[in-house]
FIGU-667208 format. One line per field, with one value per atom (N, C-alpha, C, O): chain; atom name; x, y, z. Coordinates in steps of 0.1 Angstrom, whole numbers. Layout:
BEGIN
kette: A_... $
atom: CA_... $
x: X_... $
y: Y_... $
z: Z_... $
***
This chain:
BEGIN
kette: A_A_A_A_A_A_A_A_A_A_A_A_A_A_A_A_A_A_A_A_A_A_A_A_A_A_A_A_A_A_A_A_A_A_A_A_A_A_A_A_A_A_A_A_A_A_A_A_A_A_A_A_A_A_A_A_A_A_A_A_A_A_A_A_A_A_A_A_A_A_A_A_A_A_A_A_A_A_A_A_A_A_A_A_A_A_A_A_A_A_A_A_A_A_A_A_A_A_A_A_A_A_A_A_A_A_A_A_A_A_A_A_A_A_A_A_A_A_A_A_A_A_A_A_A_A_A_A_A_A_A_A_A_A_A_A_A_A_A_A_A_A_A_A_A_A_A_A_A_A_A_A_A_A_A_A_A_A_A_A_A_A_A_A_A_A_A_A_A_A_A_A_A_A_A_A_A_A_A_A_A_A_A_A_A_A_A_A_A_A_A_A_A_A_A_A_A_A_A_A_A_A_A_A_A_A_A_A_A_A_A_A_A_A_A_A_A_A_A_A_A_A_A_A_A_A_A_A_A_A_A_A_A_A_A_A_A_A_A_A_A_A_A_A_A_A_A_A_A_A_A_A_A_A_A_A_A_A_A_A_A_A_A_A_A_A_A_A_A_A_A_A_A_A_A_A_A_A_A_A_A_A_A_A_A_A_A_A_A_A_A_A_A_A_A_A_A_A_A_A_A_A_A_A_A_A_A_A_A_A_A_A_A_A_A_A_A_A_A_A_A_A_A_A_A_A_A_A_A_A_A_A_A_A_A_A_A_A_A_A_A_A_A_A_A_A_A_A_A_A_A_A_A_A_A_A_A_A_A_A_A_A_A_A_A_A_A_A_A_A_A_A_A_A_A_A_A_A_A_A_A_A_A_A_A_A_A_A_A_A_A_A_A_A_A_A_A_A_A_A_A_A_A_A_A_A_A_A_A_A_A_A_A_A_A_A_A_A_A_A_A_A_A_A_A_A_A_A_A_A_A_A_A_A_A_A_A_A_A_A_A_A_A_A_A_A_A_A_A_A_A_A_A_A_A_A_A_A_A_A_A_A_A_A_A_A_A_A_A_A_A_A_A_A_A_A_A_A_A_A_A_A_A_A $
atom: N_CA_C_O_N_CA_C_O_N_CA_C_O_N_CA_C_O_N_CA_C_O_N_CA_C_O_N_CA_C_O_N_CA_C_O_N_CA_C_O_N_CA_C_O_N_CA_C_O_N_CA_C_O_N_CA_C_O_N_CA_C_O_N_CA_C_O_N_CA_C_O_N_CA_C_O_N_CA_C_O_N_CA_C_O_N_CA_C_O_N_CA_C_O_N_CA_C_O_N_CA_C_O_N_CA_C_O_N_CA_C_O_N_CA_C_O_N_CA_C_O_N_CA_C_O_N_CA_C_O_N_CA_C_O_N_CA_C_O_N_CA_C_O_N_CA_C_O_N_CA_C_O_N_CA_C_O_N_CA_C_O_N_CA_C_O_N_CA_C_O_N_CA_C_O_N_CA_C_O_N_CA_C_O_N_CA_C_O_N_CA_C_O_N_CA_C_O_N_CA_C_O_N_CA_C_O_N_CA_C_O_N_CA_C_O_N_CA_C_O_N_CA_C_O_N_CA_C_O_N_CA_C_O_N_CA_C_O_N_CA_C_O_N_CA_C_O_N_CA_C_O_N_CA_C_O_N_CA_C_O_N_CA_C_O_N_CA_C_O_N_CA_C_O_N_CA_C_O_N_CA_C_O_N_CA_C_O_N_CA_C_O_N_CA_C_O_N_CA_C_O_N_CA_C_O_N_CA_C_O_N_CA_C_O_N_CA_C_O_N_CA_C_O_N_CA_C_O_N_CA_C_O_N_CA_C_O_N_CA_C_O_N_CA_C_O_N_CA_C_O_N_CA_C_O_N_CA_C_O_N_CA_C_O_N_CA_C_O_N_CA_C_O_N_CA_C_O_N_CA_C_O_N_CA_C_O_N_CA_C_O_N_CA_C_O_N_CA_C_O_N_CA_C_O_N_CA_C_O_N_CA_C_O_N_CA_C_O_N_CA_C_O_N_CA_C_O_N_CA_C_O_N_CA_C_O_N_CA_C_O_N_CA_C_O_N_CA_C_O_N_CA_C_O_N_CA_C_O_N_CA_C_O_N_CA_C_O_N_CA_C_O_N_CA_C_O_N_CA_C_O_N_CA_C_O_N_CA_C_O_N_CA_C_O_N_CA_C_O_N_CA_C_O_N_CA_C_O_N_CA_C_O_N_CA_C_O_N_CA_C_O_N_CA_C_O_N_CA_C_O_N_CA_C_O_N_CA_C_O_N_CA_C_O $
x: 26_13_15_15_17_15_31_30_42_53_51_59_46_42_34_36_26_16_19_14_31_38_51_54_57_66_61_68_48_49_36_35_29_21_8_1_5_-5_-16_-15_-28_-43_-41_-34_-51_-53_-60_-59_-66_-72_-59_-57_-53_-40_-34_-32_-29_-25_-26_-18_-40_-52_-48_-41_-52_-53_-37_-36_-23_-10_-9_-14_-6_0_15_25_15_34_37_49_34_36_39_46_33_35_47_48_54_68_77_78_87_97_110_115_115_124_140_148_141_150_155_167_144_147_139_138_135_133_120_119_108_99_86_87_75_59_51_49_44_32_21_16_18_5_-9_-13_-14_-24_-40_-42_-46_-58_-62_-73_-49_-49_-58_-68_-59_-68_-66_-55_-80_-87_-77_-67_-79_-73_-57_-54_-49_-36_-25_-23_-21_-10_6_12_9_22_31_26_44_56_58_57_61_67_80_81_89_102_100_92_106_106_120_129_122_132_139_134_151_157_152_153_147_136_126_130_115_108_111_104_121_125_134_137_137_141_128_130_117_105_100_99_98_92_99_91_111_120_118_112_121_117_100_96_89_78_74_69_78_75_85_81_98_100_90_87_87_77_62_55_56_43_48_40_56_55_46_40_43_37_22_20_11_0_-9_-12_-12_-20_-30_-30_-37_-52_-54_-62_-44_-43_-29_-19_-28_-19_-14_-3_-23_-22_-8_-4_-2_9_7_14_-4_-9_-23_-35_-18_-27_-33_-26_-43_-48_-42_-39_-42_-38_-43_-36_-57_-62_-59_-67_-48_-47_-55_-55_-63_-74_-68_-62_-73_-70_-76_-85_-70_-74_-85_-86_-94_-104_-102_-97_-106_-108_-105_-99_-116_-117_-108_-105_-102_-90_-79_-73_-76_-67_-70_-62_-84_-86_-83_-79_-84_-81_-67_-64_-57_-43_-40_-31_-46_-36_-42_-34_-55_-62_-53_-48_-51_-40_-26_-20_-23_-8_-9_1_-19_-21_-23_-21_-30_-33_-49_-52_-57_-72_-76_-68_-88_-98_-111_-119_-111_-122_-123_-120_-128_-125_-144_-154_-139_-152_-161_-156_-176_-182_-185_-191_-178_-184_-168_-166_-157_-147_-141_-140_-138_-135_-121_-111_-118_-104_-97_-88_-100_-89_-89_-77_-95_-95_-84_-73_-89_-79_-68_-60_-63_-51_-42_-31_-50_-46_-40_-30_-49_-40_-33_-23_-34_-21_-9_2_-10_2_11_23_1_4_16_26_11_20_27_27_32_34_46_47_56_68_64_71_52_45_36_36_30_20_32_34_37_44_61_67_68_84_89_101_81_90_91_97_83_86_97_99_106_110_122_131 $
y: -35_-24_-21_-8_-28_-31_-20_-8_-26_-16_-1_7_3_13_20_32_14_21_26_36_18_19_32_41_28_38_54_64_56_70_76_88_67_74_76_85_70_75_69_59_76_68_56_53_50_35_38_32_49_53_59_58_64_71_63_64_49_37_31_26_30_24_30_23_42_52_52_56_48_51_46_35_49_48_45_49_37_34_49_50_62_70_83_93_78_86_79_84_71_64_67_64_75_83_76_80_64_57_62_58_71_81_91_93_98_105_99_106_88_80_86_88_90_100_90_82_92_88_100_108_103_115_109_97_116_113_122_132_118_129_128_119_137_137_134_131_137_136_139_134_145_148_163_167_171_186_184_191_177_174_180_183_180_186_173_162_179_169_171_182_158_159_151_142_150_141_136_143_123_118_108_103_106_101_89_88_79_65_63_71_50_48_36_30_36_25_7_0_5_-11_-4_-6_3_4_9_5_17_15_6_10_-4_-17_-27_-37_-26_-33_-28_-36_-18_-9_-11_-13_-12_-14_-30_-32_-38_-54_-55_-64_-46_-49_-45_-52_-35_-28_-35_-35_-41_-52_-66_-72_-67_-84_-80_-89_-67_-64_-62_-69_-57_-54_-45_-39_-41_-36_-41_-53_-32_-35_-25_-14_-30_-22_-12_0_-19_-17_-9_0_-14_-12_-6_-11_9_16_16_21_11_9_0_-10_7_3_-11_-20_-13_-25_-30_-25_-44_-49_-64_-73_-68_-83_-95_-92_-105_-116_-112_-112_-109_-110_-94_-89_-89_-76_-65_-56_-64_-51_-46_-51_-32_-23_-32_-40_-29_-31_-22_-11_-27_-22_-23_-33_-12_-15_-29_-32_-35_-50_-57_-65_-56_-64_-61_-71_-50_-43_-49_-53_-49_-54_-72_-76_-77_-90_-96_-105_-84_-86_-83_-90_-75_-70_-81_-86_-87_-100_-111_-117_-114_-128_-123_-130_-111_-107_-110_-115_-107_-108_-126_-132_-132_-143_-146_-155_-139_-136_-139_-138_-144_-148_-141_-141_-135_-125_-112_-114_-101_-88_-93_-99_-87_-85_-76_-70_-76_-76_-56_-49_-54_-38_-30_-20_-38_-33_-29_-38_-17_-13_-15_-12_-20_-20_-8_-12_5_16_11_7_7_4_-6_-4_-20_-32_-27_-36_-15_-16_-6_-8_5_10_4_7_-4_-15_-21_-24_-28_-35_-25_-29_-13_-6_-3_-3_0_2_-9_-7_-22_-32_-42_-54_-31_-33_-45_-53_-46_-53_-69_-78_-69_-80_-87_-99_-78_-82_-89_-101_-78_-83_-81_-71_-91_-91_-94_-94_-97_-97_-84_-83_-74_-60_-53_-42_-59_-49_-49_-42 $
z: -2_-3_12_15_22_36_39_43_37_39_30_36_23_14_24_28_27_39_50_55_56_67_69_77_57_56_51_53_43_36_47_48_54_63_53_57_41_31_38_45_35_34_26_17_33_19_6_-4_8_-7_-20_-32_-9_-15_-22_-34_-12_-20_-30_-37_-29_-36_-49_-57_-51_-60_-68_-80_-60_-66_-79_-79_-88_-102_-107_-101_-118_-118_-122_-118_-128_-128_-118_-120_-106_-95_-87_-75_-89_-83_-91_-102_-85_-88_-82_-71_-91_-82_-81_-73_-91_-95_-82_-80_-71_-67_-52_-42_-54_-40_-33_-21_-45_-39_-44_-53_-36_-42_-42_-32_-57_-57_-51_-53_-43_-37_-42_-36_-51_-59_-49_-42_-50_-45_-32_-28_-24_-10_0_-3_12_21_15_12_12_7_-8_-10_-14_-28_-33_-44_-22_-24_-30_-25_-39_-41_-35_-34_-30_-23_-27_-35_-24_-26_-12_-2_-11_1_-3_-14_7_1_8_18_3_7_15_14_22_28_20_11_26_19_14_4_25_25_15_3_15_9_-5_-15_-7_-21_-28_-39_-25_-28_-29_-36_-22_-23_-37_-46_-38_-50_-62_-72_-64_-72_-76_-87_-69_-74_-75_-83_-68_-74_-89_-98_-88_-103_-113_-125_-111_-118_-120_-131_-110_-111_-115_-120_-113_-116_-131_-137_-139_-152_-158_-149_-169_-175_-177_-176_-179_-183_-190_-185_-200_-208_-205_-209_-197_-193_-181_-180_-168_-155_-154_-159_-147_-144_-128_-124_-120_-107_-102_-107_-90_-86_-84_-89_-75_-69_-72_-71_-78_-85_-84_-88_-80_-73_-85_-97_-81_-91_-105_-115_-103_-114_-125_-134_-122_-131_-128_-136_-118_-113_-99_-90_-103_-89_-75_-74_-68_-51_-49_-54_-40_-32_-18_-15_-8_4_14_24_4_10_7_15_-4_-6_4_8_7_16_32_40_34_45_48_59_38_36_40_48_30_34_49_54_54_66_74_82_75_83_82_91_70_65_72_80_68_74_92_96_101_115_120_130_105_110_113_120_108_111_99_90_98_87_84_74_93_90_101_113_98_106_116_113_129_138_129_120_132_125_126_119_138_138_140_146_132_132_114_106_111_101_96_104_80_76_83_90_84_88_100_101_114_126_124_128_116_117_111_113_105_99_110_113_114_126_138_143_141_153_149_156_135_133_131_136_125_127_138_138_150_162_167_174_162_165_151_149_142_128_130_121_143_141_150_150_156_158_144_143_136_127_113_111_108_97_97_92_105_108_94_92_85_70_62_52_68_61_66_61_78_89_81_84 $
***
């Protein structure tokens, strides 16, 4: 999920709402629905994200009830708080400061992504 965020420049809400049918691995694109001003757009993915998505779709498997690309361990769609926890874990923190939003945490981390997530380089 973090790699998709960094590679596509998508908003968190767009990635959380990404569904399996939005990922077109044959054309190396992702369809972003209901983005800013409710416009649909297609974004190309780089080689490393393409490989990661291809592997993730295989590992994730099919779910009869949930079509989200990124699911929790219990098979539910992520929410913004889940993503915040993932990001904080990636930078070695347990919790965000009370006045810092998940978006601020993520944007700060993205500015220094080579330090925060060396595994996705």
